[in-house]
N, CA, C and O atoms as a MOPAC input file, in Angstrom:
PM7 MOZYME 1SCF
protein

 N    159.13800 1   108.00400 1   156.81100 1
 C    159.76600 1   108.39000 1   156.37500 1
 C    160.64500 1   109.87900 1   155.94000 1
 O    160.10900 1   110.38900 1   154.95600 1
 N    161.52100 1   110.45900 1   156.30300 1
 C    161.81200 1   111.76200 1   155.93700 1
 C    161.80900 1   112.09200 1   154.24200 1
 O    162.17600 1   111.38400 1   153.30400 1
 N    161.19200 1   113.57600 1   154.27200 1
 C    161.28500 1   113.45900 1   153.04400 1
 C    162.75100 1   114.36200 1   152.66400 1
 O    163.41200 1   115.11300 1   153.38100 1
 N    162.96700 1   113.89500 1   151.06100 1
 C    164.07600 1   114.59300 1   150.65900 1
 C    163.77900 1   116.05300 1   149.83200 1
 O    162.61800 1   116.41300 1   149.64000 1
 N    164.60400 1   116.62500 1   149.49800 1
 C    164.74600 1   117.59500 1   148.81100 1
 C    164.16900 1   117.22100 1   147.84900 1
 O    163.22100 1   117.91000 1   147.47400 1
 N    164.50400 1   116.05000 1   147.12500 1
 C    164.27300 1   116.08500 1   145.56600 1
 C    162.76100 1   115.67900 1   145.78900 1
 O    162.06700 1   116.19200 1   144.91100 1
 N    162.11800 1   115.01400 1   146.57300 1
 C    160.75200 1   114.31200 1   146.90900 1
 C    159.84600 1   115.31300 1   147.15900 1
 O    158.68300 1   115.20600 1   146.77000 1
 N    160.31300 1   116.45300 1   147.87500 1
 C    159.35700 1   117.42600 1   147.92700 1
 C    159.10900 1   118.43500 1   146.55800 1
 O    158.08000 1   119.08500 1   146.37400 1
 N    160.19700 1   118.41100 1   145.72000 1
 C    160.60000 1   119.53000 1   145.05700 1
 C    159.59500 1   118.79800 1   143.65900 1
 O    158.89000 1   119.51900 1   142.95300 1
 N    159.69500 1   117.36000 1   143.46500 1
 C    159.07700 1   116.78000 1   142.72500 1
 C    157.25500 1   116.83700 1   143.28200 1
 O    156.44800 1   116.92700 1   142.35700 1
 N    156.77400 1   116.79300 1   144.48700 1
 C    155.52600 1   117.15000 1   145.13500 1
 C    155.08800 1   118.62000 1   144.42900 1
 O    154.05100 1   118.75200 1   143.77700 1
 N    156.02800 1   119.66200 1   144.66600 1
 C    155.65400 1   121.01500 1   144.07500 1
 C    155.36300 1   120.86500 1   142.65300 1
 O    154.22900 1   121.10400 1   142.23800 1
 N    156.14100 1   120.55000 1   142.00500 1
 C    156.43700 1   120.48900 1   140.16000 1
 C    154.89800 1   119.90300 1   140.11400 1
 O    154.12800 1   120.60800 1   139.46100 1
 N    154.35900 1   118.77000 1   140.68500 1
 C    152.71400 1   118.12000 1   140.35500 1
 C    151.93400 1   119.35100 1   140.45900 1
 O    151.24200 1   119.84400 1   139.56800 1
 N    152.16200 1   119.89500 1   141.91300 1
 C    150.82100 1   121.24700 1   142.40500 1
 C    151.20300 1   122.48900 1   141.51800 1
 O    150.77600 1   123.61600 1   141.77200 1
 N    152.03200 1   122.21000 1   140.46400 1
 C    152.37700 1   123.84000 1   139.63200 1
 C    152.67400 1   125.01800 1   140.65900 1
 O    152.03900 1   126.04600 1   140.89500 1
 N    153.97000 1   124.46900 1   141.24100 1
 C    154.25700 1   125.33500 1   142.30400 1
 C    155.62800 1   125.65500 1   141.72400 1
 O    156.25300 1   124.60300 1   141.58900 1
 N    156.25500 1   126.60500 1   141.37200 1
 C    157.57500 1   126.87200 1   141.25100 1
 C    158.39900 1   127.06700 1   142.24900 1
 O    158.00300 1   127.64600 1   143.26100 1
 N    159.71100 1   126.60500 1   142.12400 1
 C    160.82200 1   126.62500 1   143.19700 1
 C    161.82200 1   127.28000 1   142.43800 1
 O    162.18400 1   127.05100 1   141.28400 1
 N    162.29300 1   128.28800 1   143.40400 1
 C    163.74900 1   128.80700 1   142.68700 1
 C    164.31400 1   129.04100 1   143.93800 1
 O    163.72400 1   128.81600 1   144.99400 1
 N    165.75700 1   129.61200 1   143.81900 1
 C    166.40300 1   129.96700 1   144.76100 1
 C    167.24400 1   130.98800 1   144.50300 1
 O    167.70700 1   131.09700 1   143.36800 1
 N    167.62400 1   132.02800 1   145.65500 1
 C    167.88300 1   133.69600 1   145.30300 1
 C    168.49700 1   133.72700 1   146.53100 1
 O    168.37500 1   132.87100 1   147.40800 1
 N    169.42200 1   135.12200 1   146.60000 1
 C    169.49400 1   135.82900 1   147.58100 1
 C    168.20300 1   136.39400 1   148.50000 1
 O    167.15500 1   136.72300 1   147.94600 1
 N    168.38600 1   136.47900 1   150.02300 1
 C    166.32700 1   136.89900 1   150.61600 1
 C    167.21400 1   137.46500 1   151.62500 1
 O    168.13600 1   136.83100 1   152.13800 1
 N    166.87300 1   138.84200 1   151.93600 1
 C    167.06300 1   139.47200 1   152.96000 1
 C    167.28600 1   139.00600 1   153.92800 1
 O    166.77000 1   137.90400 1   154.11400 1
 N    168.38400 1   139.74100 1   155.32100 1
 C    168.64000 1   139.19400 1   156.56700 1
 C    169.03500 1   138.05300 1   156.84300 1
 O    169.82300 1   137.49800 1   156.07700 1
 N    168.66100 1   137.52200 1   157.81600 1
 C    168.22500 1   135.80400 1   157.89400 1
 C    167.03800 1   134.89900 1   157.32800 1
 O    166.82800 1   133.70900 1   157.56400 1
 N    166.33900 1   135.75100 1   156.54200 1
 C    165.05700 1   134.87300 1   155.97000 1
 C    165.79200 1   133.71300 1   155.00200 1
 O    166.82200 1   133.72800 1   154.32700 1
 N    164.64200 1   132.58700 1   155.29400 1
 C    165.35200 1   131.13900 1   154.43300 1
 C    164.38500 1   130.90300 1   153.33200 1
 O    164.41800 1   130.17900 1   152.33700 1
 N    163.62500 1   131.62800 1   153.75200 1
 C    162.35100 1   131.30700 1   152.34100 1
 C    161.35800 1   132.57600 1   152.16800 1
 O    161.14400 1   133.60500 1   152.80900 1
 N    160.91000 1   132.04300 1   151.09600 1
 C    159.56800 1   133.18400 1   150.85900 1
 C    158.23500 1   131.97100 1   150.16100 1
 O    158.43600 1   130.75600 1   150.14500 1
 N    157.18300 1   132.49200 1   149.73900 1
 C    156.39600 1   132.42800 1   149.50400 1
 C    155.27000 1   133.24300 1   148.70300 1
 O    154.40300 1   133.75500 1   149.41100 1
 N    155.15900 1   133.45300 1   147.12700 1
 C    154.36200 1   134.05800 1   146.49100 1
 C    153.08600 1   133.76600 1   145.84000 1
 O    153.10500 1   133.24300 1   144.72500 1
 N    151.93300 1   134.05700 1   146.43600 1
 C    150.73900 1   132.85300 1   146.25300 1
 C    150.42100 1   133.46400 1   144.55400 1
 O    150.15100 1   132.73600 1   143.59900 1
 N    150.56100 1   135.21000 1   144.51400 1
 C    149.64600 1   135.62700 1   142.71100 1
 C    150.59500 1   133.73200 1   142.06900 1
 O    150.02100 1   132.67800 1   141.79000 1
 N    152.39700 1   134.09700 1   142.05000 1
 C    152.71200 1   133.65600 1   140.87100 1
 C    153.02700 1   131.94300 1   141.51500 1
 O    153.86300 1   131.21800 1   140.97500 1
 N    152.42700 1   131.61800 1   142.40000 1
 C    152.81500 1   130.27100 1   143.16800 1
 C    154.40500 1   129.82700 1   143.01900 1
 O    154.92300 1   129.02100 1   142.24700 1
 N    154.83100 1   130.44100 1   143.78000 1
 C    156.94700 1   130.58900 1   143.38100 1
 C    157.09800 1   130.91400 1   144.85800 1
 O    156.78200 1   131.90000 1   145.52300 1
 N    157.84500 1   129.44400 1   145.23300 1
 C    158.55100 1   129.42900 1   146.16800 1
 C    160.07100 1   129.76800 1   146.44600 1
 O    160.82900 1   128.82300 1   146.22100 1
 N    160.67100 1   130.95700 1   146.89900 1
 C    161.64500 1   131.17600 1   147.23400 1
 C    162.76900 1   130.58100 1   147.66500 1
 O    162.30500 1   130.19300 1   148.73700 1
 N    163.89600 1   130.19600 1   147.67900 1
 C    164.85000 1   129.62000 1   149.04800 1
 C    165.85600 1   130.06800 1   149.15400 1
 O    166.07800 1   130.72600 1   148.13700 1
 N    166.78100 1   130.11800 1   149.92600 1
 C    167.54400 1   131.10000 1   150.09700 1
 C    168.65700 1   130.34400 1   149.77800 1
 O    169.03700 1   129.37000 1   150.42900 1
 N    169.44300 1   130.99700 1   148.29400 1
 C    170.06400 1   130.55800 1   147.90900 1
 C    172.08300 1   129.59400 1   148.58300 1
 O    173.10900 1   130.11900 1   149.01500 1
 N    171.75800 1   128.29900 1   148.34600 1
 C    173.31600 1   127.68600 1   148.74600 1
 C    173.08100 1   127.10500 1   150.45100 1
 O    173.97500 1   126.80500 1   151.24200 1
 N    171.28800 1   127.06200 1   150.72700 1
 C    171.25700 1   126.14500 1   151.40500 1
 C    171.57500 1   125.10200 1   151.62500 1
 O    171.11200 1   124.61200 1   150.59500 1
 N    172.12000 1   124.06400 1   152.26300 1
 C    172.41400 1   122.32000 1   152.41400 1
 C    170.96500 1   121.46400 1   152.44400 1
 O    169.87600 1   121.94500 1   152.75800 1
 N    171.12700 1   120.60700 1   152.19300 1
 C    169.45000 1   120.30900 1   152.14000 1
 C    168.72700 1   119.93900 1   153.83000 1
 O    167.54600 1   119.94700 1   154.17900 1
 N    169.67700 1   119.70900 1   154.42800 1
 C    169.32700 1   119.49100 1   156.26100 1
 C    168.06900 1   121.06000 1   156.68100 1
 O    167.04900 1   121.10700 1   157.36900 1
 N    168.82400 1   122.14100 1   155.85500 1
 C    167.83200 1   123.46500 1   155.95000 1
 C    167.16900 1   123.69400 1   155.02700 1
 O    166.21400 1   124.35200 1   155.43800 1
 N    167.08400 1   123.51200 1   153.77700 1
 C    166.28000 1   124.04500 1   152.34300 1
 C    165.00200 1   122.99400 1   153.03400 1
 O    163.92900 1   123.51300 1   153.34200 1
 N    165.25900 1   121.30200 1   153.26400 1
 C    164.06400 1   120.58900 1   153.66500 1
 C    163.44800 1   121.41800 1   154.33700 1
 O    163.27500 1   122.39500 1   153.60900 1
 N    162.97700 1   121.60500 1   155.40700 1
 C    161.92100 1   122.07200 1   156.30500 1
 C    161.80100 1   123.47200 1   156.37700 1
 O    161.12200 1   124.08500 1   157.20100 1
 N    162.92400 1   124.24800 1   154.91600 1
 C    161.79900 1   125.32700 1   154.49500 1
 C    161.19000 1   125.33200 1   153.59500 1
 O    160.54600 1   126.27100 1   153.12800 1
 N    161.30200 1   124.26500 1   153.20500 1
 C    160.27200 1   124.25300 1   151.63600 1
 C    159.14400 1   123.90600 1   152.51600 1
 O    158.21300 1   124.69400 1   152.68100 1
 N    159.20600 1   122.54600 1   153.19100 1
 C    158.04600 1   122.27900 1   153.61700 1
 C    157.23000 1   123.09800 1   154.33200 1
 O    156.00500 1   122.99100 1   154.28400 1
 N    157.98900 1   124.17600 1   155.20900 1
 C    157.36100 1   125.03300 1   155.87000 1
 C    156.49000 1   126.42800 1   154.84900 1
 O    155.63300 1   127.16400 1   155.33800 1
 N    156.96800 1   126.50500 1   153.42900 1
 C    156.48400 1   127.01100 1   152.41800 1
 C    155.11400 1   126.67200 1   151.48100 1
 O    154.07500 1   127.28500 1   151.23400 1
 N    155.61800 1   125.49700 1   151.13500 1
 C    154.92300 1   123.92200 1   151.00800 1
 C    153.44300 1   124.42800 1   151.51900 1
 O    152.47200 1   124.35700 1   150.76700 1
 N    153.33100 1   125.03500 1   153.09400 1
 C    152.15900 1   124.63600 1   153.57700 1
 C    151.68300 1   126.32400 1   153.43300 1
 O    150.47200 1   126.52100 1   153.54300 1
 N    152.05900 1   126.84000 1   153.33200 1
 C    152.10900 1   128.48800 1   153.03100 1
 C    151.26400 1   128.19900 1   151.74000 1
 O    150.16200 1   128.71400 1   151.93000 1
 N    151.30100 1   127.66600 1   150.65500 1
 C    151.03100 1   127.75600 1   149.23500 1
 C    149.42500 1   126.82400 1   149.63700 1
 O    148.26800 1   127.14500 1   149.36700 1
 N    149.96600 1   125.58900 1   150.37700 1
 C    148.70700 1   124.78100 1   150.39700 1
 C    147.68700 1   125.69400 1   151.23200 1
 O    146.57400 1   125.35400 1   150.82900 1
 N    147.55400 1   126.58800 1   152.10200 1
 C    146.70400 1   127.67200 1   152.95800 1
 C    146.45200 1   128.77400 1   152.14900 1
 O    145.67000 1   129.65500 1   152.50700 1
 N    147.27100 1   128.81400 1   150.69000 1
 C    146.96200 1   130.03100 1   150.20000 1
 C    147.49300 1   131.41800 1   150.52400 1
 O    147.29100 1   132.38500 1   149.79000 1
 N    148.04900 1   131.45800 1   151.43700 1
 C    148.83600 1   132.61300 1   152.27100 1
 C    149.53400 1   133.40100 1   151.05700 1
 O    149.73900 1   133.10800 1   149.87900 1
 N    149.78600 1   134.43100 1   151.78100 1
 C    151.01400 1   135.36000 1   150.58000 1
 C    151.82300 1   136.34400 1   151.25300 1
 O    151.50400 1   137.50300 1   151.51900 1
 N    152.78300 1   135.81900 1   151.47100 1
 C    154.10100 1   136.66100 1   152.56100 1
 C    153.72400 1   136.02400 1   154.08800 1
 O    153.01700 1   135.07800 1   154.43600 1
 N    154.51900 1   136.97800 1   154.79800 1
 C    154.61400 1   136.32600 1   156.18700 1
 C    153.55100 1   136.20100 1   156.61800 1
 O    152.85700 1   137.10100 1   156.14400 1
 N    152.64700 1   135.20500 1   157.66900 1
 C    151.32500 1   135.44100 1   158.64900 1
 C    151.65900 1   136.27400 1   159.82000 1
 O    152.71900 1   136.85500 1   160.05400 1
 N    150.45700 1   136.22800 1   160.59000 1
 C    150.75400 1   136.06500 1   161.74600 1
 C    151.81300 1   134.92400 1   162.88800 1
 O    151.84100 1   133.69600 1   162.96000 1
 N    152.48400 1   135.85300 1   163.55300 1
 C    153.07200 1   134.63200 1   164.67100 1
 C    152.15100 1   133.61100 1   164.63500 1
 O    152.45800 1   132.56400 1   164.06500 1
 N    151.32100 1   133.71100 1   165.03100 1
 C    150.62600 1   132.08100 1   165.68200 1
 C    150.47600 1   131.12000 1   164.10200 1
 O    150.67900 1   129.91000 1   164.00100 1
 N    150.16600 1   131.83900 1   163.25300 1
 C    149.92100 1   130.64700 1   162.08500 1
 C    151.41700 1   130.37100 1   161.84900 1
 O    151.64000 1   129.16700 1   161.98100 1
 N    152.47400 1   131.05600 1   161.55600 1
 C    153.86800 1   130.85400 1   161.33600 1
 C    153.97900 1   129.48500 1   162.47700 1
 O    154.31300 1   128.39400 1   162.01400 1
 N    153.63200 1   129.64100 1   164.21300 1
 C    154.13600 1   128.37400 1   164.86400 1
 C    153.16700 1   127.77700 1   164.48700 1
 O    153.46000 1   126.66000 1   164.91300 1
 N    152.23400 1   127.66100 1   164.01200 1
 C    151.43600 1   126.22300 1   163.94600 1
 C    151.82300 1   125.49600 1   162.54900 1
 O    151.66400 1   124.27500 1   162.53100 1
 N    152.54900 1   126.41800 1   160.82300 1
 C    152.83400 1   125.48600 1   160.43500 1
 C    154.39800 1   124.54500 1   161.16600 1
 O    154.76300 1   123.37300 1   161.26000 1
 N    154.95100 1   125.97000 1   161.56600 1
 C    156.80200 1   124.89200 1   162.37100 1
 C    156.35400 1   124.45400 1   162.98500 1
 O    157.47200 1   124.40800 1   163.49800 1
 N    155.44200 1   123.72800 1   163.93900 1
 C    154.81500 1   122.73200 1   164.82700 1
 C    154.34600 1   121.35700 1   163.76900 1
 O    154.53700 1   120.18800 1   164.10400 1
 N    153.75100 1   121.73900 1   162.54400 1
 C    153.34600 1   120.98900 1   161.62400 1
 C    154.84500 1   119.55800 1   160.98300 1
 O    155.00800 1   118.34300 1   160.87800 1
 N    155.75500 1   121.23200 1   160.68100 1
 C    156.72200 1   120.64300 1   159.72600 1
 C    157.63700 1   120.33300 1   160.98900 1
 O    158.55600 1   119.58900 1   160.64700 1
 N    157.67100 1   120.58000 1   161.99600 1
 C    158.21300 1   119.74900 1   163.07400 1
 C    158.17800 1   118.32300 1   163.50900 1
 O    159.08300 1   117.67900 1   164.04100 1
 N    156.79500 1   117.88900 1   163.13900 1
 C    156.10100 1   116.93000 1   163.82800 1
 C    156.41000 1   115.83900 1   162.24500 1
 O    156.24800 1   114.62200 1   162.34000 1
 N    156.69800 1   116.25900 1   161.35800 1
 C    156.70300 1   115.80900 1   160.07300 1
 C    158.27200 1   114.97100 1   159.96900 1
 O    158.48900 1   113.82200 1   159.58400 1
 N    159.14500 1   115.91500 1   160.41600 1
 C    160.55500 1   115.65600 1   160.23100 1
 C    161.04100 1   114.57700 1   161.28400 1
 O    161.87600 1   113.72900 1   160.96900 1
 N    160.37200 1   114.66200 1   162.79500 1
 C    160.92000 1   114.22800 1   164.08400 1
 C    159.81600 1   113.46200 1   164.41200 1
 O    158.64300 1   113.69300 1   164.12000 1
 N    160.45400 1   112.16100 1   165.29300 1
 C    159.49300 1   111.65700 1   165.83600 1
 C    159.32300 1   111.75300 1   167.57300 1
 O    160.01000 1   112.71800 1   167.90700 1
 N    158.80100 1   111.24900 1   168.57600 1
 C    159.07500 1   111.30200 1   169.87600 1
 C    160.10800 1   110.14600 1   170.12300 1
 O    160.84700 1   110.33400 1   171.09000 1
 N    160.30500 1   108.86800 1   169.34800 1
 C    161.37100 1   108.53000 1   169.80700 1
 C    162.87600 1   108.86500 1   169.25800 1
 O    163.92800 1   108.60500 1   169.84300 1
 N    162.73800 1   109.42500 1   168.15000 1
 C    163.49300 1   110.08100 1   167.59300 1
 C    164.27500 1   111.21900 1   168.62600 1
 O    165.37500 1   111.12000 1   169.16900 1
 N    163.57500 1   111.99600 1   168.66300 1
 C    163.36200 1   113.11200 1   169.55700 1
 C    164.35000 1   112.70700 1   171.46200 1
 O    165.25100 1   113.25800 1   172.09400 1
 N    163.38600 1   111.36700 1   171.68800 1
 C    164.12300 1   111.00800 1   172.96700 1
 C    165.52100 1   110.43200 1   172.98900 1
 O    166.30800 1   110.72400 1   173.89000 1
 N    165.87300 1   109.49700 1   171.85700 1
 C    166.92000 1   109.33900 1   171.18600 1
 C    167.78000 1   110.26300 1   171.36500 1
 O    168.44400 1   110.36600 1   172.39700 1
 N    167.85300 1   110.95600 1   170.47700 1
 C    168.70400 1   112.12800 1   170.54300 1
 C    168.87500 1   113.03900 1   171.80900 1
 O    169.91200 1   113.63800 1   172.09400 1
 N    167.91600 1   113.05200 1   172.39900 1
 C    168.38700 1   113.74700 1   173.74200 1
 C    168.97700 1   112.68400 1   174.61100 1
 O    169.37400 1   113.08300 1   175.70600 1
 N    169.10900 1   111.47500 1   174.35900 1
 C    169.66800 1   110.45000 1   175.51400 1
 C    171.33200 1   110.82300 1   174.59600 1
 O    172.03400 1   111.49000 1   175.35500 1
 N    171.74800 1   110.66800 1   173.80700 1
 C    172.75500 1   110.79800 1   173.17200 1
 C    173.61200 1   112.41800 1   173.10600 1
 O    174.80200 1   112.61500 1   173.35000 1
 N    172.63200 1   113.37100 1   172.72300 1
 C    173.32300 1   114.71700 1   172.91700 1
 C    172.99700 1   115.99100 1   174.27100 1
 O    173.27100 1   117.15200 1   174.57400 1
 N    172.27900 1   114.87000 1   174.71800 1
 C    171.90400 1   116.41100 1   176.18900 1
 C    170.47400 1   116.95400 1   175.63800 1
 O    169.85200 1   116.42500 1   174.71700 1
 N    170.14200 1   117.88500 1   176.22700 1
 C    168.72200 1   118.67000 1   176.68000 1
 C    169.39400 1   120.11000 1   175.50100 1
 O    168.74300 1   121.13700 1   175.30900 1
 N    170.22700 1   119.94700 1   175.11300 1
 C    170.92400 1   121.60100 1   174.59200 1
 C    170.26100 1   121.28800 1   173.10200 1
 O    170.45900 1   120.26600 1   172.44400 1
 N    169.36700 1   122.49600 1   172.70300 1
 C    169.13000 1   122.31300 1   171.56200 1
 C    169.92900 1   122.49700 1   170.31700 1
 O    169.50700 1   121.94100 1   169.30300 1
 N    171.18900 1   123.30700 1   170.24400 1
 C    171.78400 1   123.28000 1   169.19200 1
 C    172.35500 1   121.80800 1   168.95300 1
 O    172.61800 1   121.32500 1   167.85200 1
 N    172.47400 1   121.27800 1   170.01300 1
 C    173.13900 1   119.54900 1   170.11200 1
 C    172.27700 1   118.47300 1   169.58300 1
 O    172.48400 1   117.61300 1   168.72800 1
 N    171.33600 1   118.73100 1   170.26400 1
 C    169.49700 1   118.25100 1   169.65500 1
 C    169.72400 1   118.46000 1   167.90900 1
 O    169.84900 1   117.44000 1   167.23100 1
 N    169.75300 1   119.38600 1   167.45500 1
 C    169.88400 1   120.07500 1   166.30600 1
 C    170.73400 1   119.25300 1   165.31100 1
 O    170.44400 1   118.62600 1   164.29200 1
 N    171.90800 1   119.48500 1   165.98700 1
 C    172.81500 1   118.57000 1   164.83100 1
 C    172.99000 1   116.94400 1   164.92200 1
 O    173.77000 1   116.35000 1   164.17800 1
 N    172.06200 1   116.17800 1   166.06300 1
 C    171.72600 1   114.84800 1   166.04800 1
 C    170.99200 1   114.48200 1   165.48400 1
 O    171.16300 1   113.39700 1   164.92800 1
 N    169.59200 1   115.31000 1   165.30400 1
 C    168.36300 1   115.27900 1   164.57100 1
 C    168.90200 1   115.69200 1   162.90200 1
 O    168.25800 1   115.32500 1   161.91900 1
 N    169.58300 1   116.12700 1   162.84900 1
 C    169.93100 1   116.58300 1   161.61600 1
 C    168.59800 1   117.51200 1   161.08500 1
 O    167.81800 1   116.92500 1   160.33500 1
 N    168.37400 1   118.57200 1   161.34800 1
 C    167.20300 1   119.58100 1   161.53800 1
 C    168.12100 1   120.83100 1   161.94200 1
 O    169.29500 1   120.78000 1   162.30700 1
 N    167.39300 1   121.85500 1   161.80500 1
 C    167.46600 1   122.86700 1   162.08300 1
 C    167.18400 1   123.38900 1   163.97400 1
 O    166.64700 1   122.57100 1   164.72100 1
 N    167.52400 1   124.47900 1   164.39700 1
 C    167.31400 1   125.07300 1   165.78800 1
 C    165.42400 1   124.45500 1   166.06700 1
 O    164.84100 1   123.64400 1   166.78700 1
 N    164.93300 1   125.88100 1   164.51900 1
 C    163.79100 1   126.11900 1   164.65900 1
 C    162.72900 1   124.65400 1   165.13300 1
 O    161.82600 1   124.55400 1   165.96400 1
 N    163.32900 1   123.67900 1   164.19100 1
 C    162.75500 1   122.41800 1   164.21700 1
 C    162.36600 1   121.93000 1   165.30100 1
 O    161.20500 1   121.67400 1   165.62100 1
 N    163.85400 1   121.70200 1   166.24400 1
 C    163.72300 1   121.48800 1   167.54200 1
 C    163.28700 1   122.47400 1   168.34400 1
 O    162.84700 1   121.88400 1   169.33100 1
 N    163.14400 1   123.69100 1   168.50800 1
 C    162.10900 1   124.27100 1   169.25400 1
 C    161.17500 1   124.19200 1   168.76400 1
 O    160.41800 1   124.51800 1   169.67900 1
 N    160.31800 1   123.90500 1   167.59300 1
 C    158.81300 1   123.77700 1   167.46500 1
 C    158.40100 1   122.34900 1   167.77900 1
 O    157.23600 1   121.98500 1   167.94000 1
 N    159.44200 1   121.60500 1   167.84800 1
 C    158.86400 1   120.24600 1   168.29200 1
 C    158.76500 1   119.80400 1   169.53400 1
 O    158.22500 1   118.77600 1   169.94300 1
 N    159.63000 1   121.11400 1   170.43800 1
 C    159.34600 1   121.43600 1   171.83300 1
 C    158.06900 1   121.59400 1   172.52100 1
 O    157.53800 1   121.18400 1   173.55400 1
 N    157.81100 1   122.29200 1   171.61100 1
 C    156.67600 1   123.09800 1   171.87800 1
 C    155.17000 1   122.28900 1   171.52600 1
 O    154.22800 1   122.47800 1   172.29500 1
 N    155.02100 1   121.47900 1   170.45500 1
 C    154.47700 1   119.90800 1   170.62800 1
 C    154.75800 1   119.04200 1   171.65500 1
 O    153.70800 1   118.54600 1   172.06400 1
 N    155.66800 1   118.67000 1   172.21400 1
 C    155.68200 1   118.16300 1   173.24600 1
 C    155.07400 1   118.44400 1   175.12500 1
 O    154.67300 1   117.73000 1   176.04400 1
 N    155.33000 1   119.89000 1   174.89300 1
 C    154.54700 1   120.62500 1   175.72700 1
 C    153.17600 1   120.56900 1   175.75000 1
 O    152.54000 1   120.50300 1   176.80200 1
 N    152.64600 1   120.59100 1   174.58400 1
 C    150.79200 1   120.80300 1   174.54500 1
 C    150.89000 1   119.07400 1   174.35100 1
 O    149.96100 1   118.89900 1   175.14000 1
 N    151.05200 1   118.45400 1   174.17200 1
 C    150.85500 1   116.66300 1   174.19600 1
 C    151.16400 1   116.91500 1   175.47500 1
 O    150.43400 1   117.85600 1   175.78600 1
 N    151.86000 1   116.60300 1   176.44500 1
 C    152.13600 1   116.81100 1   178.11900 1
 C    150.81800 1   117.49800 1   178.92900 1
 O    150.39800 1   116.92400 1   179.93400 1
 N    150.17900 1   118.75200 1   178.45600 1
 C    149.37900 1   119.32600 1   179.08200 1
 C    147.99900 1   118.85500 1   178.37800 1
 O    147.03600 1   118.97600 1   179.13400 1
 N    147.69900 1   118.35100 1   177.10900 1
 C    146.34500 1   117.68800 1   177.47400 1
 C    146.63200 1   116.47100 1   177.61200 1
 O    145.64100 1   115.75100 1   177.49100 1
 N    147.41500 1   116.02900 1   177.78200 1
 C    147.41200 1   114.20100 1   178.72200 1
 C    147.15000 1   114.68500 1   179.68800 1
 O    146.16900 1   114.00400 1   179.98400 1
 N    147.33600 1   115.83000 1   180.98500 1
 C    147.07800 1   116.14200 1   182.02000 1
 C    145.73700 1   116.65800 1   181.91600 1
 O    145.02700 1   115.81800 1   182.46700 1
 N    145.05800 1   117.56000 1   181.51400 1
 C    143.98600 1   117.47100 1   181.16700 1
 C    142.86400 1   116.66000 1   180.92100 1
 O    141.66700 1   116.94300 1   180.97800 1
 N    143.47700 1   115.52400 1   180.61600 1
 C    142.63300 1   114.51200 1   180.37000 1
 C    142.46700 1   113.71100 1   181.21100 1
 O    141.32100 1   113.26200 1   181.21200 1
 N    143.37600 1   113.16000 1   182.24700 1
 C    143.60400 1   112.44900 1   183.60100 1
 C    142.13700 1   112.84800 1   184.37800 1
 O    141.91800 1   112.45500 1   185.52400 1

């Protein structure tokens, strides 16, 4: 079952992580400050954007990160979030309906484009791993 914004906020509360909304610079959607255990989400985001962003920042909190991390870490967190939000069956069904375009898939799956892109990277990893095991 896909987490809701409310369930994630309750998880943060149980973990003593404060979540606030505020304007953020540029295209940044979220941030985590380890010193204050605070997640900042871009003010005004709809739930379809806020949920994966909050999940991403919660991963940073769990890891004890402070601020942006190296690209490999950010990508690994994005893949983990994508796999919690989208299943292979859901992705296949969405692709059958909407075609292979990333934007169309994001709309069909009700997730941001970055989640679709991260999920696709996990599919490539799975295929490469399966072929290597043969």
